[in-house]
C-alpha positions, 0 to 999 in steps of 0.5 A: 500525471496520469490516473488509472481508474481507481476506486474514490474513498471516503475520507474514512477509508483513506484516514484508515489505511493511512493510519494502518501505514504509521508504522515504519516497520508497515511501510517498508513491509507494503514497500517490499511486497509493491517492489515485490511485483504481481507474483508477491513473498512468500513468508519467508522471502519477506521477513528476509527482504524486510528484515522482520520475521516472525511474530512482529512481520505476521502482526504488522501483515495483519493490519496491512491486509484488514486495511486491504493493503495486502494480500495473503494467500496459501499455496501447498504450505506455504503463504504469498503475500502481495502488495494488495490488488495495486488498486487500493494502493493507487488508490490510496496515492490518488485520494493524495493527488485528486484535486493536486492544484485545485486551488493554486493561483496560476498554473505554473504555481503546479508542480504537475501543471 
């Protein structure tokens, strides 16, 4: 399994980031932004693609941004949203997989060999 160079998260930081993803809508918003790539999406496009609009979208983005998983940028009159520095998303998944199979009794017990 290829691990990218990402910052190590503490238990508390990881729990905070996972808590921000504790809503199906927020997880869907993050997935939509990750799928969009580095260029991100405007608020309108994000709302259209995710099916979440208005103040509800703003609320979810605020929580995701506070957790460091989404960043928001203004370009002219539009707000462009992007999956946060992908390092944060990778760091969160790396946190779960960091000790993958550490307690497996044999290599064949580990799906990631």
